[in-house]
C-alpha positions as CSV (number, residue, x, y, z in Angstrom):
1,M,-2.6,-22.9,7.2
2,K,-3.5,-26.5,6.2
3,N,-1.8,-28.2,3.3
4,L,-3.8,-30.3,0.8
5,N,-1.0,-32.7,0.5
6,K,-2.1,-34.1,3.9
7,R,-5.1,-35.4,2.1
8,I,-7.9,-33.6,3.9
9,S,-10.8,-35.9,3.9
10,R,-14.1,-35.2,2.2
11,S,-15.7,-34.9,5.6
12,G,-13.2,-32.2,6.5
13,L,-13.9,-30.2,3.4
14,L,-17.6,-30.5,4.0
15,T,-17.5,-29.2,7.6
16,D,-14.8,-26.5,7.8
17,S,-12.9,-23.9,5.8
18,H,-9.3,-24.4,4.6
19,I,-6.5,-22.5,2.8
20,F,-4.3,-24.5,0.4
21,Q,-1.3,-23.6,-1.6
22,L,-1.8,-24.1,-5.4
23,P,1.0,-25.7,-7.5
24,I,3.6,-23.2,-8.7
25,T,2.5,-23.5,-12.3
26,H,-0.9,-22.2,-11.2
27,T,0.7,-19.3,-9.4
28,E,2.7,-18.4,-12.5
29,I,-0.4,-18.4,-14.7
30,I,-2.4,-16.3,-12.2
31,N,0.5,-13.8,-12.0
32,S,0.7,-13.7,-15.8
33,L,-2.9,-12.4,-15.8
34,R,-2.5,-9.9,-12.9
35,P,-0.6,-7.1,-14.7
36,D,-3.4,-6.8,-17.2
37,I,-6.0,-6.7,-14.5
38,Q,-4.1,-4.3,-12.3
39,E,-3.6,-1.9,-15.2
40,F,-7.2,-2.2,-16.0
41,I,-8.6,-1.4,-12.5
42,A,-6.1,1.4,-12.2
43,R,-7.3,2.9,-15.4
44,I,-11.1,2.5,-14.9
45,G,-11.3,3.6,-11.3
46,P,-14.2,2.9,-9.0
47,D,-16.8,4.7,-11.1
48,S,-16.6,2.4,-14.1
49,S,-19.4,0.1,-15.0
50,E,-19.2,-3.1,-13.2
51,L,-20.6,-4.9,-16.2
52,N,-17.7,-3.5,-18.4
53,A,-15.2,-4.6,-15.8
54,L,-16.6,-8.1,-15.6
55,N,-16.8,-8.4,-19.4
56,F,-13.1,-7.5,-19.5
57,I,-12.2,-10.2,-17.0
58,Y,-14.4,-12.8,-18.6
59,D,-12.5,-12.1,-21.9
60,L,-9.3,-12.8,-20.1
61,S,-10.7,-16.1,-18.8
62,R,-11.4,-17.3,-22.3
63,Q,-7.7,-17.0,-23.1
64,P,-5.8,-20.3,-23.3
65,A,-3.7,-19.5,-20.2
66,F,-6.7,-19.3,-17.9
67,R,-8.5,-22.3,-19.5
68,L,-5.3,-24.3,-18.8
69,L,-5.2,-22.9,-15.3
70,Y,-8.7,-24.1,-14.6
71,K,-8.1,-27.5,-16.1
72,E,-4.9,-28.0,-14.1
73,I,-6.6,-27.0,-10.9
74,L,-9.3,-29.6,-11.5
75,I,-6.8,-32.3,-12.2
76,W,-4.7,-31.3,-9.2
77,L,-7.8,-31.4,-6.9
78,S,-8.8,-34.8,-8.3
79,R,-5.3,-36.2,-7.7
80,E,-4.9,-34.8,-4.2
81,L,-8.4,-35.5,-2.9
82,D,-8.6,-38.9,-4.5
83,E,-12.4,-38.5,-4.5
84,V,-14.9,-38.6,-7.3
85,F,-16.5,-35.2,-7.9
86,I,-18.3,-33.1,-10.5
87,Y,-17.6,-29.5,-11.0
88,Q,-19.0,-26.2,-12.4
89,P,-17.9,-25.9,-16.0
90,H,-17.0,-22.2,-15.8
91,P,-15.6,-20.3,-12.8
92,T,-17.4,-17.2,-11.6
93,F,-15.5,-13.9,-11.4
94,R,-16.3,-11.3,-8.8
95,I,-15.4,-7.7,-8.3
96,Q,-15.7,-5.9,-5.0
97,W,-15.5,-2.1,-5.4
98,P,-14.1,0.3,-2.8
99,G,-16.8,1.3,-0.3
100,T,-19.1,-1.6,-1.2
101,R,-19.7,-5.2,0.0
102,A,-19.5,-8.2,-2.3
103,G,-22.5,-9.7,-0.4
104,Y,-24.4,-10.0,2.9
105,F,-23.3,-12.7,5.4
106,H,-25.1,-15.7,4.0
107,I,-25.1,-19.5,3.6
108,D,-25.0,-20.7,0.0
109,S,-27.6,-23.4,0.7
110,W,-30.0,-20.5,1.2
111,V,-29.8,-19.7,-2.5
112,G,-30.2,-23.3,-3.7
113,H,-26.8,-25.0,-3.4
114,G,-26.7,-28.5,-1.9
115,P,-24.8,-30.1,1.0
116,S,-22.5,-32.1,-1.3
117,T,-20.8,-29.0,-2.6
118,V,-17.5,-27.3,-1.7
119,N,-16.6,-23.8,-2.8
120,I,-13.1,-23.1,-4.1
121,W,-12.2,-19.4,-3.9
122,V,-9.1,-17.9,-5.5
123,P,-8.0,-14.3,-5.1
124,I,-6.4,-12.6,-8.1
125,T,-5.6,-9.3,-6.4
126,D,-3.8,-8.9,-3.0
127,L,-6.1,-9.1,0.0
128,S,-6.5,-7.1,3.1
129,A,-9.0,-7.7,6.0
130,S,-11.6,-5.6,4.3
131,S,-11.2,-7.3,0.9
132,S,-11.3,-10.9,2.2
133,V,-14.1,-13.3,2.6
134,W,-15.3,-13.3,6.2
135,M,-16.2,-16.7,7.7
136,A,-17.9,-18.0,10.8
137,S,-17.0,-21.4,12.3
138,R,-19.4,-24.3,11.7
139,D,-20.6,-24.3,15.3
140,D,-21.2,-20.5,15.2
141,T,-23.0,-20.9,11.9
142,D,-25.3,-23.5,13.4
143,R,-26.1,-21.3,16.4
144,I,-26.8,-18.3,14.2
145,K,-29.1,-20.3,11.9
146,T,-31.0,-21.5,14.9
147,K,-31.6,-17.9,16.1
148,I,-32.6,-16.7,12.6
149,L,-35.2,-19.5,12.4
150,N,-36.5,-19.2,16.0
151,Y,-36.8,-15.4,16.1
152,C,-37.4,-14.6,12.3
153,L,-34.4,-12.2,12.4
154,S,-33.9,-9.7,9.6
155,I,-30.6,-9.5,7.7
156,K,-29.5,-6.6,9.8
157,E,-30.4,-8.3,13.0
158,Y,-28.6,-11.6,12.3
159,E,-25.6,-9.7,10.8
160,D,-25.3,-7.7,14.1
161,I,-25.1,-11.1,15.9
162,A,-22.7,-12.6,13.4
163,R,-20.2,-9.9,12.8
164,P,-18.3,-10.3,16.1
165,L,-18.1,-14.1,15.4
166,M,-16.7,-13.6,11.8
167,S,-13.1,-13.6,10.8
168,P,-11.4,-12.5,7.6
169,M,-9.7,-15.3,5.6
170,I,-6.7,-13.5,4.1
171,V,-5.7,-15.9,1.4
172,P,-2.2,-15.3,-0.1
173,L,-1.8,-15.0,-3.8
174,G,-1.1,-18.4,-5.3
175,H,-3.4,-20.1,-2.7
176,C,-7.1,-21.1,-2.7
177,M,-9.7,-21.2,0.1
178,T,-12.2,-24.0,0.4
179,F,-15.4,-24.0,2.4
180,N,-18.7,-25.9,2.4
181,D,-21.9,-24.3,1.2
182,C,-23.4,-24.5,4.7
183,I,-20.9,-22.2,6.3
184,L,-21.8,-18.5,7.0
185,H,-19.7,-16.2,5.0
186,G,-19.7,-12.8,3.3
187,S,-17.9,-9.4,3.2
188,I,-17.6,-6.1,4.8
189,P,-17.3,-2.7,3.1
190,L,-14.0,-2.5,1.1
191,S,-11.7,0.2,2.5
192,D,-8.9,-0.5,-0.1
193,P,-8.3,2.0,-2.9
194,L,-8.6,-0.5,-5.7
195,P,-11.2,-3.2,-6.3
196,R,-10.8,-6.8,-5.1
197,I,-11.0,-9.4,-7.9
198,S,-11.4,-13.1,-7.4
199,F,-12.8,-16.2,-9.1
200,D,-14.5,-19.2,-7.6
201,F,-16.1,-22.5,-8.5
202,R,-17.8,-25.4,-6.8
203,L,-17.3,-29.1,-6.9
204,A,-19.6,-31.7,-5.5
205,F,-19.0,-35.1,-4.1
206,E,-21.1,-38.2,-4.3
207,P,-24.1,-38.6,-3.9
208,F,-24.0,-35.3,-5.8
209,D,-26.7,-33.5,-3.7
210,I,-26.4,-30.1,-5.5
211,G,-29.7,-28.6,-4.4
212,I,-31.7,-26.9,-7.2
213,K,-28.7,-27.1,-9.6
214,V,-28.6,-29.6,-12.4
215,K,-26.0,-32.2,-13.3
216,G,-24.9,-31.9,-16.9
217,R,-25.7,-28.1,-17.0
218,D,-24.6,-26.5,-13.7
219,Y,-22.1,-29.3,-12.9
220,V,-20.2,-31.4,-15.3
221,N,-17.6,-34.1,-15.4
222,D,-16.1,-33.8,-18.9
223,L,-12.6,-33.9,-17.5
224,F,-13.0,-37.2,-15.7
225,Q,-14.2,-40.0,-17.9
226,H,-14.3,-42.4,-15.0
227,L,-17.0,-40.5,-13.0
228,Q,-20.3,-42.0,-12.2
229,V,-22.0,-39.3,-14.2
230,R,-20.4,-40.6,-17.3
231,K,-21.8,-44.0,-16.6
232,E,-25.2,-42.5,-16.1
233,E,-25.1,-40.9,-19.5
234,K,-24.9,-44.3,-21.1
235,M,-28.2,-45.2,-19.5
236,M,-30.1,-42.1,-20.8
237,K,-33.0,-42.7,-23.1
238,R,-32.3,-41.4,-26.7
239,V,-34.8,-38.9,-28.1
240,K,-35.5,-36.9,-31.2
241,T,-36.2,-33.2,-30.8
242,I,-38.2,-30.7,-32.8
243,V,-37.6,-26.9,-32.9
244,F,-40.2,-24.8,-34.7
245,T,-40.5,-21.0,-34.6
246,N,-44.2,-20.8,-35.3
247,A,-47.7,-20.1,-33.9
248,S,-47.8,-18.5,-30.4
249,L,-44.1,-19.1,-29.9
250,S,-43.0,-17.5,-33.2
251,H,-40.9,-15.1,-31.2
252,L,-38.6,-17.9,-29.8
253,S,-35.6,-18.6,-32.0
254,H,-34.4,-22.1,-32.7
255,S,-31.4,-21.5,-30.4
256,T,-33.7,-20.5,-27.5
257,Q,-35.9,-23.5,-28.1
258,R,-32.8,-25.7,-28.2
259,Q,-31.8,-24.5,-24.8
260,I,-35.2,-25.2,-23.4
261,I,-35.0,-28.7,-24.8
262,Q,-31.5,-29.3,-23.5
263,D,-32.5,-28.3,-19.9
264,F,-35.6,-30.5,-20.0
265,C,-33.6,-33.5,-21.3
266,I,-30.9,-33.0,-18.6
267,Q,-33.5,-33.0,-15.8
268,N,-35.4,-36.0,-17.2
269,N,-32.4,-38.2,-18.1
270,L,-33.0,-38.0,-21.8
271,L,-30.3,-37.8,-24.5
272,P,-31.0,-35.7,-27.6
273,Y,-29.2,-37.2,-30.5
274,R,-31.2,-36.0,-33.5
275,E,-32.8,-32.6,-34.2
276,A,-35.0,-31.3,-36.9
277,S,-37.3,-28.4,-37.6
278,E,-40.8,-29.0,-38.9
279,F,-41.3,-27.8,-42.5
280,Y,-42.8,-24.4,-42.8
281,G,-45.8,-23.8,-45.0
282,F,-47.2,-27.4,-44.7
283,N,-50.2,-28.4,-42.6
284,H,-49.5,-32.2,-42.7
285,L,-46.3,-32.0,-40.7
286,P,-44.0,-34.0,-43.0
287,Q,-41.0,-34.1,-40.7
288,I,-42.8,-35.5,-37.7
289,S,-44.8,-37.8,-39.9
290,E,-41.7,-39.3,-41.3
291,W,-40.2,-39.9,-37.9
292,I,-43.4,-41.6,-36.7
293,S,-43.5,-43.8,-39.8
294,N,-39.9,-44.9,-39.3
295,E,-40.5,-45.8,-35.7
296,L,-43.3,-48.2,-36.8
297,L,-40.6,-50.4,-38.2
298,V,-39.1,-51.1,-34.8
299,P,-40.6,-52.9,-31.8
300,V,-42.8,-50.8,-29.6
301,D,-40.4,-50.9,-26.6
302,E,-37.6,-49.6,-28.7
303,R,-39.4,-46.6,-30.3
304,E,-37.7,-43.3,-29.5
305,P,-39.6,-40.5,-27.9
306,I,-40.0,-37.1,-29.5
307,V,-39.4,-33.9,-27.6
308,L,-41.1,-30.7,-28.8
309,A,-39.7,-27.4,-27.6
310,S,-43.4,-26.6,-26.9
311,A,-46.8,-27.8,-28.1
312,A,-47.7,-24.2,-28.5
313,C,-45.4,-24.1,-31.6
314,F,-48.0,-26.1,-33.5
315,E,-51.4,-25.0,-34.5
316,N,-52.4,-28.6,-35.2
317,I,-50.9,-30.2,-32.1
318,D,-53.9,-32.5,-31.7
319,S,-53.0,-34.4,-34.9
320,I,-49.4,-34.9,-33.6
321,I,-50.7,-36.2,-30.3
322,D,-53.1,-38.6,-32.1
323,S,-50.4,-39.9,-34.4
324,C,-48.0,-40.5,-31.5
325,R,-50.6,-42.3,-29.4
326,E,-51.6,-44.5,-32.3
327,A,-47.9,-45.4,-32.8
328,C,-47.2,-45.8,-29.1
329,I,-44.5,-43.1,-29.2
330,T,-43.9,-40.9,-26.2
331,L,-44.3,-37.2,-26.8
332,Y,-42.9,-34.5,-24.5
333,D,-43.5,-30.7,-24.2
334,A,-40.1,-29.4,-22.9
335,L,-41.3,-25.8,-22.1
336,A,-44.3,-27.2,-20.0
337,N,-42.0,-29.9,-18.5
338,Y,-44.8,-32.3,-19.4
339,K,-45.3,-35.8,-20.9
340,I,-48.1,-35.3,-23.4
341,C,-48.7,-38.9,-24.2
């Protein structure tokens, strides 16, 4: 077992799997949650709805004790690693039921995670060989990947090759396991009488290559004000945003449109700082017209763009486009991921 106090390098975390002991305060918090979970899984049995079980655990995770646990783990990792990283804002909880697998043998990069990421996996219930995560070495992973690509192997075919090369990582309670998202891992059918419960989260090192995931949404840095991401936020272009439940998108609520705008702005390095809804029952669009009029008072290169949840929210979108073009104001359609003018 390797100890994080030896300051495992970033290159080590990105190329191999490790088991580290968590600080005792973390162990105490985990143990404080375990009696509730053990009582719960003993009561519900294997035939309970997985969704109900996960909802119960996520309710526990919203309690102050677990939020403190997650914050302390992040601070501890930052101190011990002495590396800049971003992290997932919320851990993922997983339940493996008796007689089932938690997942095929796979590599997380296959489902969109990038090479800068490291997975931190923490068991909440005691582990056996069948309830553990099974891992391949980096070298074996590379050989298996080559065979899959060269021979177009099915899941069953490559699992038959991989299984003899995989080993269970039996992580003691109070410890965590780390592995890079390019290492083959998975599970076998659980032979234990009770479900296995765990949580995991990812962190990513510079240059923050996180695959299809998005900084600011899927990975954040709220805990560490000194991270580069925080510096990047200061360079974002400020924009005004419009939500409008109308026309062909009258079925989309303001909250849904707000989420669409948020995702668009994150991916386009835009910073929403003022939001409004256009006035209902008026054809001359007084809200947008007021914003455009105000922008005419500032130099052209300082005029702030407007982000619409969607152009389809407006029956008279052409008049908005004409007004923005005339005023030299950039206009975006968030749903279409498109710069209109």
